[in-house]
Each structure stands twice: as C-alpha cells, then as structure tokens.
C-alpha positions as CSV (number, residue, x, y, z in Angstrom):
1,M,-6.6,4.4,4.2
2,C,-10.5,3.9,4.3
3,G,-12.2,1.8,6.7
4,I,-15.8,0.6,6.2
5,V,-18.5,-1.0,8.4
6,G,-22.1,-2.5,7.7
7,Y,-24.8,-4.0,9.3
8,T,-27.9,-6.0,8.6
9,G,-30.2,-7.3,11.3
10,P,-32.9,-6.7,14.0
11,R,-30.9,-3.7,16.2
12,D,-30.2,-0.7,14.9
13,A,-27.6,-0.2,12.1
14,S,-26.0,3.9,13.0
15,P,-25.0,3.0,16.8
16,I,-23.2,-0.5,15.5
17,I,-21.6,1.5,12.0
18,L,-20.4,4.5,14.3
19,N,-18.7,2.6,17.1
20,G,-17.1,0.2,14.4
21,L,-16.1,3.6,12.3
22,R,-14.5,4.7,15.9
23,R,-12.3,1.7,15.8
24,L,-11.3,2.1,12.3
25,E,-10.6,6.0,12.2
26,Y,-6.7,5.8,12.2
27,R,-7.6,4.6,8.6
28,G,-8.9,8.0,7.7
29,Y,-10.5,11.1,9.2
30,D,-10.6,13.6,6.8
31,S,-14.9,12.7,6.5
32,A,-17.1,10.2,7.9
33,G,-20.7,9.2,6.7
34,L,-23.0,6.5,7.1
35,A,-26.5,5.2,5.1
36,V,-29.6,3.6,6.7
37,L,-32.5,2.4,5.3
38,T,-35.3,3.9,6.6
39,N,-39.1,3.7,5.7
40,N,-38.4,2.5,2.4
41,H,-35.6,5.3,1.5
42,I,-32.0,5.4,2.5
43,E,-31.0,8.3,4.3
44,I,-27.7,9.6,4.3
45,R,-25.7,11.5,7.2
46,R,-22.1,12.4,6.4
47,K,-19.8,15.2,7.4
48,V,-15.7,17.0,6.5
49,G,-13.8,16.5,9.6
50,K,-13.3,13.9,12.3
51,L,-16.0,11.0,13.5
52,D,-17.0,13.3,16.3
53,E,-18.3,15.5,13.5
54,L,-20.5,12.7,12.4
55,A,-21.5,11.7,15.9
56,R,-22.9,15.6,16.7
57,L,-24.5,15.6,13.3
58,L,-25.9,12.4,14.0
59,A,-27.0,13.7,17.4
60,E,-28.5,16.4,15.8
61,Q,-30.6,14.6,13.2
62,P,-30.6,10.7,14.2
63,V,-31.4,7.9,11.9
64,S,-32.2,4.7,12.5
65,G,-32.8,1.4,10.6
66,H,-31.8,-2.1,10.3
67,V,-29.8,-2.3,7.2
68,G,-26.8,0.4,6.9
69,I,-23.5,0.9,5.7
70,G,-20.4,3.6,6.8
71,H,-17.4,4.7,6.0
72,T,-14.3,7.0,7.3
73,R,-12.4,8.5,4.8
74,W,-8.8,9.4,3.9
75,A,-8.9,11.9,0.4
76,T,-8.2,10.9,-3.2
77,H,-10.1,12.4,-5.9
78,G,-11.7,15.3,-4.6
79,E,-10.8,17.6,-1.5
80,P,-12.3,17.1,2.0
81,S,-15.9,18.3,1.9
82,D,-19.2,16.9,2.9
83,R,-20.1,16.5,-0.7
84,N,-17.1,13.9,-1.3
85,A,-17.8,12.2,2.0
86,H,-18.6,8.7,1.5
87,P,-21.4,7.4,1.3
88,H,-22.5,8.5,-2.2
89,K,-26.1,7.8,-3.9
90,G,-26.6,8.3,-7.7
91,M,-29.3,9.8,-9.0
92,T,-32.2,8.0,-7.9
93,G,-31.4,7.9,-4.4
94,D,-31.9,3.9,-4.9
95,V,-28.3,2.9,-5.1
96,V,-25.7,3.9,-2.5
97,V,-21.8,2.9,-2.1
98,V,-19.0,3.4,-0.1
99,H,-15.4,2.6,-1.1
100,N,-11.8,1.9,-0.6
101,G,-9.6,2.1,-3.5
102,I,-8.5,4.1,-6.6
103,V,-10.7,3.9,-9.8
104,E,-7.8,4.2,-12.5
105,N,-10.2,4.7,-15.0
106,F,-12.2,7.1,-13.1
107,L,-12.1,9.7,-16.0
108,E,-13.3,7.7,-18.9
109,L,-15.9,5.6,-16.9
110,R,-17.2,9.4,-15.9
111,N,-17.1,11.0,-19.5
112,D,-19.3,7.8,-20.7
113,L,-21.8,8.3,-18.0
114,Q,-22.4,12.3,-18.4
115,A,-22.4,11.4,-22.0
116,E,-25.2,8.8,-21.5
117,G,-26.9,12.1,-18.8
118,A,-25.2,11.0,-15.8
119,E,-24.8,14.1,-13.3
120,F,-22.2,13.8,-10.6
121,A,-22.4,15.4,-7.4
122,S,-19.0,15.1,-5.8
123,D,-15.6,14.9,-7.1
124,T,-14.9,11.6,-6.1
125,D,-14.3,8.6,-8.5
126,T,-16.0,6.6,-6.1
127,E,-19.1,8.2,-7.7
128,T,-18.5,6.5,-11.1
129,I,-19.4,3.1,-9.5
130,V,-22.7,4.5,-8.0
131,H,-23.8,5.7,-11.7
132,L,-22.6,2.6,-12.9
133,L,-24.6,0.3,-10.8
134,E,-27.9,2.5,-11.3
135,R,-27.6,2.3,-15.0
136,Y,-27.8,-1.6,-14.8
137,I,-30.2,-1.4,-11.9
138,D,-33.1,1.0,-14.1
139,A,-32.4,-1.7,-16.8
140,G,-34.2,-4.0,-14.7
141,M,-31.4,-5.8,-12.9
142,T,-31.2,-6.7,-9.8
143,L,-28.4,-5.5,-7.3
144,E,-26.4,-9.0,-7.5
145,E,-26.4,-8.7,-10.9
146,A,-25.9,-5.2,-11.5
147,A,-22.5,-5.5,-9.1
148,R,-21.2,-8.3,-11.5
149,A,-21.6,-6.0,-14.7
150,T,-20.0,-3.0,-12.7
151,F,-17.1,-4.4,-10.5
152,P,-15.0,-6.1,-13.6
153,Q,-14.9,-2.5,-15.1
154,L,-13.2,-0.4,-12.8
155,K,-9.7,-0.8,-12.9
156,G,-7.4,-1.0,-10.2
157,A,-7.6,-2.3,-6.6
158,Q,-11.4,-1.7,-5.1
159,A,-13.1,-2.9,-1.8
160,I,-16.7,-1.5,-2.1
161,V,-19.8,-1.8,-0.1
162,A,-23.1,-1.1,-1.7
163,M,-27.1,-0.9,-1.3
164,S,-30.2,-0.7,-2.7
165,R,-33.6,1.1,-1.9
166,R,-35.4,-1.9,-4.2
167,E,-34.0,-4.6,-2.5
168,P,-34.0,-3.1,1.4
169,D,-32.7,-6.9,3.4
170,R,-28.8,-7.1,1.8
171,I,-26.0,-5.9,1.3
172,I,-23.1,-6.6,-1.4
173,A,-19.6,-6.2,-0.4
174,C,-16.7,-6.9,-3.2
175,R,-12.9,-7.1,-2.9
176,I,-10.6,-6.7,-6.3
177,G,-7.5,-6.9,-5.4
178,N,-5.5,-5.9,-2.7
179,A,-6.7,-2.7,-1.7
180,G,-7.9,-3.6,1.8
181,G,-9.4,-6.6,3.4
182,V,-13.1,-7.9,3.5
183,A,-14.6,-9.3,6.7
184,I,-17.8,-10.7,6.9
185,G,-18.9,-11.0,10.5
186,I,-21.5,-14.1,11.1
187,G,-24.1,-13.2,14.3
188,D,-26.9,-14.6,15.2
189,G,-29.8,-13.3,13.2
190,E,-27.3,-10.8,11.9
191,M,-24.5,-10.1,10.1
192,F,-21.5,-7.7,9.4
193,V,-19.1,-6.4,7.3
194,A,-15.7,-4.4,7.7
195,S,-12.9,-3.2,6.7
196,D,-10.6,-4.7,9.7
197,I,-11.9,-7.5,12.4
198,P,-11.3,-5.0,15.3
199,A,-14.3,-2.8,13.9
200,I,-17.1,-6.0,14.5
201,L,-15.2,-8.2,16.7
202,E,-17.4,-6.7,19.9
203,H,-20.3,-8.5,17.7
204,T,-18.8,-11.9,16.4
205,R,-16.1,-13.8,16.7
206,Q,-16.8,-16.0,13.8
207,M,-15.8,-14.1,10.1
208,V,-15.0,-15.0,6.6
209,F,-12.8,-13.1,4.4
210,L,-13.2,-12.2,0.6
211,E,-10.3,-13.0,-1.6
212,S,-9.8,-10.7,-4.9
213,R,-12.2,-10.7,-7.7
214,Q,-14.9,-12.2,-4.8
215,M,-17.9,-10.9,-3.6
216,A,-20.6,-11.4,-0.8
217,T,-24.6,-11.0,-0.4
218,I,-25.1,-10.6,2.7
219,T,-28.4,-10.6,4.3
220,A,-29.6,-10.7,8.1
221,D,-29.9,-14.5,8.0
222,G,-26.7,-15.1,6.5
223,Y,-24.4,-14.4,3.4
224,Y,-23.2,-16.6,0.1
225,V,-19.8,-15.8,-1.8
226,Q,-19.2,-16.3,-5.6
227,T,-16.6,-15.1,-7.9
228,L,-17.5,-11.8,-10.3
229,D,-17.9,-14.6,-13.3
230,G,-20.9,-15.8,-10.9
231,E,-19.3,-19.4,-9.8
232,P,-20.1,-20.0,-6.0
233,V,-17.3,-19.8,-3.6
234,T,-17.3,-21.6,0.0
235,P,-15.3,-19.5,2.5
236,E,-13.4,-20.9,5.4
237,V,-14.9,-19.6,7.9
238,H,-12.1,-18.2,11.0
239,T,-12.9,-18.1,14.5
240,V,-10.7,-14.9,15.8
241,P,-9.5,-15.0,19.3
242,W,-10.7,-12.5,21.5
243,D,-7.1,-11.4,22.2
244,P,-6.4,-8.1,20.3
245,V,-2.9,-8.8,19.3
246,S,-3.7,-12.4,17.5
247,A,-7.5,-10.5,16.3
248,A,-5.1,-8.0,14.8
249,K,-3.4,-10.8,12.4
250,G,-6.7,-11.4,11.1
251,E,-6.2,-14.9,9.2
252,Y,-2.5,-14.2,8.8
253,K,-0.2,-16.6,10.5
254,H,3.0,-13.7,11.3
255,F,2.4,-9.5,11.2
256,M,4.9,-9.9,8.9
257,Q,3.2,-12.2,6.0
258,K,0.0,-9.5,6.8
259,E,2.0,-6.5,6.5
260,I,3.4,-7.6,3.4
261,F,0.0,-8.4,2.1
262,E,-1.3,-5.1,3.6
263,Q,1.2,-3.1,0.9
264,P,-1.4,-2.5,-1.7
265,R,-3.4,-0.6,0.8
266,A,-0.3,1.0,1.8
267,V,0.7,1.7,-1.4
268,T,-2.7,3.0,-2.1
269,D,-2.6,5.1,1.3
270,T,0.4,6.8,0.2
271,I,-0.9,8.0,-2.8
272,R,-4.5,9.1,-2.1
273,G,-4.8,12.9,-1.0
274,R,-1.0,13.4,-2.3
275,V,-1.6,13.1,-6.2
276,D,-3.9,14.5,-8.8
277,F,-4.4,12.0,-11.4
278,E,-6.7,14.6,-13.5
279,H,-4.1,17.2,-13.3
280,K,-1.1,14.9,-13.1
281,C,0.3,17.0,-10.2
282,V,1.5,16.1,-6.8
283,R,0.7,17.9,-3.5
284,L,3.0,17.9,-0.3
285,P,1.5,20.7,2.0
286,E,3.4,19.4,5.2
287,M,6.5,19.9,3.3
288,N,6.2,23.7,4.0
289,L,7.7,24.3,0.5
290,T,7.6,27.2,-2.0
291,P,9.0,27.5,-5.5
292,E,11.7,30.3,-3.9
293,I,12.9,27.7,-1.3
294,A,12.9,24.8,-3.5
295,R,15.3,26.3,-6.1
296,R,17.4,27.2,-3.0
297,I,18.4,23.8,-2.3
298,K,21.4,22.6,-4.4
299,R,21.6,19.6,-2.9
300,I,20.1,16.9,-0.6
301,N,21.4,14.3,1.9
302,T,19.3,11.6,2.8
303,V,20.2,10.1,6.4
304,A,18.7,6.6,7.7
305,C,19.4,3.1,9.2
306,G,18.9,-0.2,7.9
307,T,16.1,-0.9,5.3
308,S,15.4,2.9,5.7
309,Y,19.0,3.3,4.4
310,Y,18.7,1.3,1.6
311,S,15.3,3.0,0.9
312,G,17.1,6.1,0.7
313,L,19.7,4.6,-2.2
314,V,16.4,4.2,-4.5
315,G,15.1,7.8,-3.6
316,K,18.7,9.2,-4.3
317,M,18.4,7.8,-8.2
318,L,14.7,8.7,-8.3
319,I,15.0,12.4,-6.9
320,E,18.2,12.6,-9.4
321,R,16.5,11.6,-12.1
322,I,13.4,13.5,-11.9
323,A,13.9,16.5,-9.6
324,R,17.8,16.8,-11.0
325,I,18.8,17.2,-8.1
326,P,22.2,15.9,-6.6
327,V,21.7,13.6,-3.7
328,D,24.6,12.2,-1.2
329,V,23.1,9.3,1.3
330,S,24.4,8.3,4.6
331,I,24.2,6.1,7.2
332,G,22.6,7.6,10.3
333,S,25.1,6.4,12.6
334,E,27.9,7.7,10.6
335,F,26.9,11.0,9.7
336,R,27.8,13.0,12.8
337,Y,31.2,11.6,13.4
338,A,31.9,12.6,9.8
339,D,31.9,16.0,10.1
340,P,29.2,16.5,6.9
341,L,29.3,19.3,4.3
342,I,26.2,20.8,5.0
343,D,24.8,24.6,5.2
344,E,21.8,26.6,4.5
345,S,22.0,25.2,1.2
346,V,21.6,21.6,1.5
347,A,18.2,19.8,2.6
348,V,18.4,17.0,4.8
349,L,16.2,14.0,4.6
350,A,15.8,11.6,7.7
351,I,14.0,8.4,6.5
352,T,12.8,6.4,9.8
353,Q,9.7,3.9,10.5
354,S,9.3,4.9,13.7
355,G,10.6,8.5,13.8
356,E,12.7,7.7,16.9
357,T,16.0,5.9,15.3
358,V,18.5,7.0,17.8
359,D,21.3,7.6,15.2
360,T,18.9,9.2,12.9
361,L,17.5,11.7,15.5
362,A,21.6,12.7,16.0
363,A,22.1,13.2,12.6
364,M,18.8,15.5,12.4
365,E,20.0,17.7,15.1
366,E,23.4,17.8,13.3
367,A,21.7,18.8,10.5
368,R,20.2,21.6,12.3
369,E,23.4,22.9,13.9
370,K,25.6,23.7,10.3
371,G,22.1,25.6,9.2
372,A,20.5,23.0,6.5
373,L,16.6,22.5,6.2
374,L,15.4,19.5,8.0
375,W,12.9,17.1,5.9
376,S,11.8,13.6,7.6
377,I,9.9,10.6,6.0
378,V,8.2,8.9,9.3
379,N,5.1,6.4,9.5
380,A,5.1,6.8,13.5
381,I,2.7,10.3,13.5
382,G,3.7,12.7,16.1
383,S,7.3,11.1,16.5
384,Q,10.8,12.9,17.3
385,A,11.8,12.8,13.5
386,M,8.4,14.7,12.5
387,R,8.0,17.0,15.0
388,I,11.5,18.5,14.8
389,A,11.0,18.7,10.9
390,D,10.7,21.6,8.8
391,G,8.7,19.8,6.7
392,Y,7.9,16.1,6.6
393,I,6.0,12.9,4.4
394,A,3.7,10.8,6.3
395,M,4.5,7.1,5.0
396,Q,0.7,6.1,5.5
397,A,1.9,2.8,5.7
398,G,-0.3,2.0,9.1
399,P,1.1,0.1,11.9
400,E,4.1,-1.9,11.1
401,I,4.4,-4.4,13.7
402,G,6.8,-6.9,12.2
403,V,10.7,-6.1,13.3
404,A,11.4,-6.9,9.9
405,S,10.3,-3.9,7.9
406,T,8.3,-4.4,4.6
407,K,5.2,-2.0,3.4
408,A,7.4,1.0,5.6
409,F,10.0,0.3,2.7
410,T,7.7,-0.1,-0.2
411,T,5.9,3.6,1.1
412,S,8.9,5.2,1.9
413,I,10.2,4.5,-1.6
414,I,7.2,5.9,-3.1
415,D,7.0,9.2,-0.8
416,Q,10.5,10.0,-2.3
417,Y,9.4,9.3,-5.8
418,L,6.9,12.0,-4.8
419,L,9.2,14.2,-3.3
420,A,10.8,14.5,-6.7
421,C,8.0,14.9,-8.4
422,Y,7.0,17.4,-6.3
423,L,10.2,19.1,-6.0
424,A,10.3,19.4,-10.2
425,Q,7.2,20.7,-10.3
426,L,8.4,23.4,-8.1
427,R,11.8,24.3,-9.5
428,N,10.3,23.9,-13.0
429,G,13.6,22.5,-14.2
430,Q,11.8,19.7,-16.1
431,D,9.8,18.7,-18.8
432,P,6.3,19.7,-17.3
433,N,5.2,16.6,-19.5
434,V,7.7,14.1,-18.4
435,V,6.9,14.8,-14.9
436,A,3.1,14.5,-15.3
437,Q,3.7,10.8,-16.8
438,Y,6.2,10.1,-14.0
439,V,2.7,11.4,-11.8
440,A,0.2,9.3,-14.0
441,D,2.3,6.0,-13.8
442,L,1.7,5.9,-9.7
443,A,-2.6,5.3,-10.3
444,R,-1.0,1.9,-12.0
445,L,0.6,0.7,-8.9
446,P,-1.4,-0.9,-6.5
447,D,-2.8,-2.8,-8.9
448,L,0.5,-3.8,-9.9
449,V,1.6,-4.4,-6.5
450,G,-1.4,-7.0,-5.7
451,Q,-0.7,-8.9,-8.7
452,V,2.8,-10.1,-7.5
453,L,1.2,-10.9,-4.3
454,D,-1.2,-13.1,-6.0
455,H,1.3,-15.7,-7.1
456,D,2.4,-16.1,-3.3
457,D,2.6,-20.1,-3.4
458,E,5.0,-19.7,-6.0
459,Y,8.1,-18.0,-3.4
460,H,6.3,-21.0,-0.6
461,R,7.5,-23.6,-3.4
462,L,11.2,-22.2,-4.2
463,A,11.2,-21.7,-0.3
464,L,10.9,-25.3,-0.1
465,E,14.1,-25.7,-2.3
466,F,16.0,-23.6,-0.6
467,Y,15.5,-23.1,2.9
468,H,18.7,-25.7,3.6
469,Y,21.1,-23.5,2.3
470,N,23.5,-21.4,4.5
471,N,24.4,-18.5,2.1
472,F,22.8,-16.6,-1.0
473,L,24.1,-13.7,-3.1
474,Y,21.8,-11.3,-4.4
475,L,22.5,-9.2,-7.3
476,G,21.4,-6.3,-8.9
477,R,21.9,-2.5,-11.2
478,G,20.9,1.0,-11.1
479,L,17.8,1.4,-8.8
480,N,17.6,-2.6,-8.1
481,Y,21.1,-2.6,-6.8
482,P,19.7,-1.4,-3.5
483,I,16.5,-3.8,-3.8
484,A,19.4,-6.5,-3.5
485,L,20.7,-5.0,-0.7
486,E,17.4,-5.2,0.7
487,G,16.3,-8.4,-0.5
488,A,19.8,-9.9,1.1
489,L,18.9,-8.0,4.4
490,K,15.4,-9.8,5.0
491,L,17.1,-13.0,4.5
492,K,19.4,-12.5,7.0
493,E,17.4,-10.3,9.3
494,I,14.4,-13.7,9.8
495,S,16.0,-16.7,8.7
496,Y,19.8,-16.0,10.3
497,I,21.2,-17.3,6.9
498,H,24.1,-15.4,5.3
499,A,23.2,-12.7,2.3
500,E,25.1,-10.5,1.0
501,G,23.8,-7.9,-1.4
502,Y,26.0,-6.7,-4.4
503,P,26.1,-4.8,-7.2
504,A,26.2,-7.3,-10.2
505,G,29.1,-5.4,-12.4
506,E,31.5,-5.7,-9.6
507,M,30.9,-9.8,-9.3
508,K,34.1,-10.0,-11.0
509,H,36.1,-7.7,-8.5
510,G,35.5,-10.5,-5.5
511,P,32.5,-12.4,-4.9
512,I,32.9,-14.3,-7.9
513,A,35.3,-16.7,-5.6
514,L,32.6,-17.5,-3.7
515,I,30.1,-19.1,-6.4
516,D,29.9,-22.6,-6.1
517,E,26.8,-24.9,-6.3
518,N,26.3,-24.2,-2.3
519,M,25.7,-20.3,-3.0
520,P,22.7,-19.5,-4.8
521,V,22.7,-16.5,-6.8
522,L,19.5,-14.3,-6.7
523,A,19.3,-12.0,-9.7
524,I,17.1,-9.2,-10.5
525,A,16.6,-9.0,-14.1
526,T,13.6,-7.7,-15.0
527,R,13.6,-5.5,-18.7
528,D,15.4,-2.4,-18.1
529,H,18.4,-0.5,-19.3
530,V,20.6,-2.6,-17.4
531,Y,18.8,-5.9,-18.8
532,D,21.4,-7.2,-21.2
533,K,23.8,-6.7,-18.4
534,M,22.5,-8.8,-16.1
535,L,22.1,-11.6,-18.8
536,S,25.8,-11.3,-18.7
537,Q,26.3,-11.8,-15.0
538,I,24.2,-14.6,-14.9
539,E,25.8,-16.4,-17.8
540,Q,29.2,-15.8,-15.5
541,A,27.6,-17.5,-12.7
542,K,26.0,-20.2,-14.6
543,A,29.7,-20.3,-15.7
544,R,31.1,-21.1,-12.4
545,G,28.7,-23.7,-11.1
546,G,26.5,-21.4,-9.7
547,V,22.9,-22.0,-8.9
548,V,20.8,-18.8,-10.1
549,I,17.4,-17.4,-9.6
550,A,16.5,-15.3,-12.0
551,L,13.8,-12.0,-11.1
552,A,12.6,-11.0,-14.4
553,T,9.5,-9.6,-16.0
554,E,6.8,-11.6,-17.3
555,G,6.7,-13.0,-20.6
556,D,10.2,-12.7,-21.2
557,E,11.5,-15.9,-22.7
558,L,15.0,-15.7,-22.9
559,I,16.0,-15.7,-19.3
560,H,14.6,-19.3,-19.1
561,D,17.0,-20.6,-20.9
562,K,19.8,-18.8,-19.1
563,A,18.6,-18.9,-15.2
564,D,17.6,-22.3,-13.0
565,Y,14.9,-20.7,-11.5
566,V,12.6,-17.8,-12.7
567,I,10.1,-15.3,-11.0
568,T,8.6,-12.8,-12.9
569,V,6.6,-10.0,-12.2
570,P,4.9,-7.4,-14.0
571,E,5.9,-5.2,-16.7
572,T,6.5,-2.0,-14.4
573,P,7.5,1.4,-15.3
574,E,11.0,1.6,-14.9
575,L,11.4,4.3,-12.1
576,L,8.4,2.2,-9.7
577,S,10.3,-1.1,-10.2
578,P,12.0,-1.0,-7.0
579,V,8.6,-1.5,-5.2
580,I,7.4,-4.4,-7.4
581,N,11.0,-5.6,-7.5
582,V,11.8,-6.4,-3.9
583,L,8.0,-8.1,-3.0
584,P,9.7,-11.3,-4.3
585,L,12.1,-11.3,-2.2
586,Q,10.0,-10.0,0.9
587,L,8.2,-13.3,0.3
588,L,11.0,-15.6,-0.1
589,A,12.6,-14.8,2.7
590,Y,9.2,-15.0,4.8
591,H,8.8,-18.2,3.1
592,I,12.3,-19.5,4.1
593,A,12.2,-18.5,7.6
594,V,8.8,-20.3,8.3
595,R,10.4,-23.4,6.8
596,R,13.5,-23.2,8.5
597,G,11.2,-22.5,11.8
598,A,12.3,-19.1,13.2
599,D,10.6,-16.5,14.8
600,V,9.8,-14.4,12.1
601,D,7.9,-11.4,13.7
602,Q,10.5,-11.7,16.2
603,P,13.9,-12.6,15.3
604,R,16.9,-12.7,17.5
605,N,18.7,-10.1,18.9
606,L,16.5,-7.1,16.8
607,A,13.9,-4.8,17.5
608,K,11.5,-2.8,15.8
609,S,12.5,1.0,17.1
610,V,17.0,1.1,17.8
611,T,16.1,3.7,20.5
612,V,19.9,3.6,21.7
613,E,23.4,3.9,20.2
C-alpha cells in the first residue's frame, strides 16, 4: 500500500513531499523517507516507523533542494527497518528510486546483478531496480533510456519513480500493470507526481494519469509521456474538483469502478508483508497462533453475511484443501438461532468488511459464550470485529465506498488462502513442498488481476448486448460455484435485474425449466478439474434455447463452438482462480448498471454497513 510523492520546481521540495506523504500514510506506515537533490548530490533521509519519525529526523537533519521524491512503506520484501526503507540508491549514489508493487522475479535479477558485482544494501526487491538503472547509466545511457531498458525486465505490477544526480532537472515516473495509480500534477513552473490525488491536490487541480506501460519524464517546465517502447503518448488532462469526495474518484465515474480497478493494488497490499517469497512461507502475527493452538483446532466455523458469506464459501474449500481442517460456513443472521455445536476445539472465523455488521457481531458473541476461539477478517481497522477477536487478518483493501463490495471480496478470499497456508505450516500436516508452491503462486496474482482489467472494453460491449434482459442465471461448480453466487448478487444489487447463482450440476434439478431465449446463462467454465462437466452444462442450456455467455481460459478454442459469447481470463493456479474469475462478473454488472441508468454507488434500499438486525 506504499505511497509516493515527487516534486520539481522553484520551491523547497522537502516540506511539499512530507505534507504529501501525510495524506498517503494510510497506504503504509512501516517506514518513510525522502531523497532530495542538493549541491549536485542526493541527500536521503529515511526512518522506520510512522511518518512522525521521519519528520523528527528532518527537524534534526534538515535537507533542502528543488527536486525530490518520497515514500511511505508497507513492507513486502524485507522487514520494516531503516535499511529497508525507501528511497533506495545504488552503489555510486547516482540513482535513487521509490517503488510500489512487487518485483516478482527479483531473486533472479538480484542473482544476476550480484554475479556482475552489485552489492545490495537492503533486503528489498526494489533495490534490483536501482542497480539495473545504475548499470545502464554507467554504460552511457540517459536516465530515460536506462528506464526504458530496465522497466520491461520487471515482472509484476509496479509504480516506479526515479531520479539521477547526473540529470538533476528531472524525475522519471512509470506505471506497469495496476500496482496503484500514478498521477502527474501540472503546476505553474512546477510539477508534481503522486500515488493518489489528495497528496498533491492543494497545489494543483490539473492532472494526467499514467496507464499501464507508460512512462513520464517530468521537469519543472512540463512533462512528456511515452510508452516503454518509446512511442509518444498524449494523455488527457483532467481538471480535478476541490470537492474531496469527487477528488477521491480521480479519473473514474463511480467509486465502484475505481474500486474494481484498485484490485491489483489491493491484492498486492494484502499479500505484502505476509508472504516471504524467498522462503515460501506465510506470516500472520496478528492471528496470535502457535503450533500448539493450531493443532488443537478440530473444526472452523465461518460466519458472514452477503458478499462475505460467498467469500467464506470459497474459503471453506481453500482451508479444507490446503490445511485439511473441516470448515462449516454459516450465514451470520442464522448462526445464533441454530444453537451451533461449538466449543473450545472450534475456531469461529467472522468475515466482515466494515467490522460492524450487527448479525456477524452477534454470531461472534454467541461463539465467545460457547468458548470458541474467535478470529476475524476485517477491512475497517479498529472496528469491533477486530477488537473482540483473539486474532485477526486485515484485508488491506483500502477504503471501499461503493455499496456493492468488490475489492473487499477478493482480498478476503486471499486472506483465507493465506490463513490456510499458515495453518498448514503450523500444523505440519501437509507436504511442505506442496504448501510452498501454494505460497509461491501468490506472486503471480497482482499481475493476473491487472491482465483481466486491461480488457474492460470487452465487458462494456457485452453490456450493450445484455442490459435489456430482466433475468440471468449464473452457473459454476466447485470453487466457482460461490463465484456464480457473487456474480449474480452483483448484478441484482446495482442493476436491479433478477439474477440467480446456481451449482451447475443441479441445473437439471429445477432451474433448467426457466431457460429460454429470454434468460441468458453465464457459465464459469475455466480450465479446472470440472471443466468437462461445465461443457456438458453449457450444451444442456443451449439445447433448451438458452443464450450462453461462457467465462473461459485464454486459448480455449473448443468453447467458442459451444457458447454464444465468450469472455476470457488468463490461466491461473486453480485455487486462486476465484479471485480472477470474479473480476469479469464485477465489470459486467457495473457496465450493465451504468447502461440502465442505475445509481451504481448507492443502489436503492442498500447500505454499506448493516448495523441493525
């Protein structure tokens, strides 16, 4: 959830950067730092802890200059410490970088660089970027040329800002995938760059936003944008209103749209600091678990409502598959009235975005009275569900303002995946190599999410074909049955179209009677162990005159002969496929609702947090 701020112009950069970072501290508070060009060299100040620690350091050791970059960190690779805090510079001190994202192939890059003589001063993946830039600059390239040579080598979603002592009048900013936004603020004889609009809104309302694989060269006099291939780009200049709510939307029409597109960053933030990719293990210290406690658990009972309930259904299969612990999933509003059979051998896991959902809190109270171990997965830090739990996992989705949940759904699935891996580690009941592979698979996830979102136009076009229908049937099997439920829920929440999610194998036990040309069927048929079964269900729907939209894996040619419309997602490790497969359903629901003129962010009769029974 790292935050980035940069400045070039006639004013002193340090206070501008520091104040901008204060508006981004919610994105990371493990450490903070800034780098300023002064007297033909780069001065760096960085400190572990919250931003106040950096402010105190700057008061003791002030630094001034007209060009600088800053960063507030949420740790991924490397523990929170002074040496791992950003900015990072190379061996010569000529180049400095701040970064948001995960360099998935950093081990490979680091090994190659070390073989060439590079000496690393931190444990971060970010430092590989610095050494690569430095290598090309030492070979005679400009900073811009070095950036175009370096950035395509990085796997994964990234936001990068760099500057060099050799070219003290400029900053380079780049976005690769969807690791977070890069906003460039246009001032009068000065320029700004930031992860989020609020960091620089007090200085300018004129902004441009980088798209994936675009890079900007920024000087006090202006900027120019190009692709990583060197093709020039003319981005649209946006005038951002001073209204903080509108400003928070940035270039997006609705909060829901923004939150859908924030998911690569949300996924990255959920993983960061919890996964050690080098040793392929998960760390969840806030769960307060020991191997002894983990082995004592005989069963988990997940309680949740709405979208969180469907997340729990996915989590049940993940935990049972990875940790080999049986899981029951209960609707929060029904749990306490069912006189559940729980005791001290049971862990009750509450999933709630707000942490204040009344039915989920009541279920937690019931569990506490019966002596269960109490866990929560929560997005709102400091909420009641977090406070009363014996252990918790924060979703790290960031603020979710749209009533229809999107990024909180995907991050809560990932949290359960992490929990499953963590329990498997502690209980030592699974082949460690298998668990290690599950952990390693997480590194690919942010980039896979970004790949799906890059095809937003396809879902807009599909919405134009289907917005006028009044009924939909969503079908899925296995891990994707809850995704069918969630897809149907999204559509009915924001477009007011009746939609039903159903296990595909049960279609012939009733719902098939509803299928005709007026009831489109969306079938989740990605390549997994039930793929052949889903093809059969698609054929059955077609035989009854149904119009079928198939969600398939890229490269699947067979399914084009069976479905009327095909939308695709990249090939994904099966246990992580729900995170990827739900994204097209979110986008389709969004575009249909917009086409129907619905109030997307505030659908009728719904509230973000249900605090009354």
